[in-house]
C-alpha positions as CSV (number, residue, x, y, z in Angstrom):
1,M,-10.3,20.3,8.9
2,P,-10.2,17.9,5.9
3,K,-6.9,17.2,4.2
4,V,-6.6,18.7,0.8
5,K,-4.9,16.4,-1.6
6,L,-2.5,18.3,-3.8
7,P,-2.1,17.4,-7.4
8,K,1.0,15.4,-8.3
9,P,3.7,17.4,-10.1
10,T,4.1,16.7,-13.8
11,P,7.1,14.5,-14.3
12,D,9.7,15.3,-16.9
13,Y,8.8,13.3,-20.0
14,R,12.4,13.2,-21.1
15,K,13.4,11.4,-17.9
16,M,10.5,9.0,-18.3
17,Y,11.6,8.3,-21.9
18,Q,15.2,7.8,-20.8
19,L,14.1,5.3,-18.2
20,A,12.0,3.5,-20.7
21,E,15.0,3.3,-23.0
22,H,17.1,1.8,-20.2
23,Y,14.5,-0.9,-19.7
24,S,14.4,-1.6,-23.4
25,E,18.2,-1.9,-23.5
26,A,18.1,-4.2,-20.5
27,S,15.6,-6.3,-22.4
28,R,17.9,-6.6,-25.4
29,I,20.7,-7.8,-23.0
30,L,18.3,-10.3,-21.4
31,E,17.3,-11.6,-24.8
32,Q,20.7,-13.1,-25.2
33,Q,20.4,-14.9,-21.9
34,A,16.9,-16.2,-22.8
35,K,18.4,-17.8,-25.9
36,G,21.3,-19.3,-23.9
37,K,21.8,-22.9,-23.0
38,E,22.4,-22.4,-19.3
39,W,19.5,-20.1,-18.5
40,G,17.0,-20.3,-21.3
41,C,14.2,-18.3,-19.7
42,S,12.4,-15.4,-21.2
43,A,10.5,-14.3,-18.0
44,P,13.0,-11.6,-16.9
45,Q,13.0,-10.2,-20.4
46,L,9.2,-10.1,-20.6
47,L,9.0,-8.3,-17.2
48,V,11.6,-5.7,-18.2
49,D,9.8,-5.2,-21.6
50,S,6.5,-4.6,-19.7
51,F,8.1,-1.9,-17.7
52,A,9.4,-0.2,-20.8
53,V,6.0,-0.3,-22.6
54,E,4.2,1.1,-19.5
55,L,6.7,4.0,-19.3
56,Y,6.5,4.8,-23.0
57,L,2.7,5.0,-22.7
58,K,2.9,7.2,-19.6
59,C,5.4,9.4,-21.3
60,L,3.1,9.9,-24.2
61,F,0.3,10.7,-21.8
62,V,2.4,13.4,-20.1
63,L,3.3,14.9,-23.5
64,D,-0.4,14.9,-24.4
65,T,-1.8,16.4,-21.2
66,N,1.1,18.0,-19.3
67,I,-0.2,16.3,-16.1
68,A,1.1,13.4,-14.1
69,P,0.3,10.0,-15.6
70,L,-2.5,7.8,-14.4
71,E,-1.7,5.4,-11.6
72,E,-2.5,2.5,-13.8
73,H,-0.6,-0.6,-15.1
74,N,-3.2,-1.8,-17.7
75,W,-1.8,-1.0,-21.1
76,E,-5.2,-0.9,-22.7
77,K,-6.4,1.7,-20.2
78,L,-3.1,3.7,-20.6
79,F,-3.4,3.6,-24.4
80,D,-7.1,4.6,-24.3
81,S,-6.2,7.6,-22.1
82,L,-4.0,9.1,-24.9
83,L,-5.4,11.7,-27.2
84,S,-6.9,10.2,-30.4
85,H,-4.3,11.8,-32.6
86,T,-1.5,10.3,-30.5
87,Q,-3.1,6.9,-30.7
88,T,-3.4,7.0,-34.4
89,S,0.1,8.4,-34.8
90,Y,1.6,5.2,-33.3
91,V,-0.8,2.5,-34.3
92,T,-2.0,1.8,-37.8
93,P,-5.5,0.3,-37.3
94,S,-5.5,-1.8,-40.4
95,T,-2.4,-3.8,-39.4
96,E,-2.0,-2.9,-35.8
97,S,1.7,-2.3,-36.5
98,Y,3.5,0.2,-34.2
99,A,5.4,3.1,-35.5
100,P,8.7,4.0,-33.9
101,I,8.4,6.5,-31.0
102,T,10.3,9.7,-31.4
103,F,10.2,12.7,-29.2
104,C,10.9,16.0,-30.9
105,R,9.4,18.3,-28.3
106,T,12.0,20.6,-27.0
107,S,10.1,22.8,-24.6
108,T,8.0,21.8,-21.6
């Protein structure tokens, strides 16, 4: 009898957002170290920033679709998986500047 793969449960977007915020906060702390005379390396900050961006994109995906996010790390693929109105809400095509992300949704 073949195994049936059950769908992954939808994660709580609030917890995903909180985790992304923690990574962003860690990045701000690491920024000070990156500018310091003793350490002077931005690699840890870039790594932590990349985790935050990925989580923000996956959080938006969960808000859009109410399903588990893609098992993907490519930001372009994650962004392209968002609904078009979500994409345009956060990126202004003419300048490619990013709007602040706020989550106002109160129900799941």
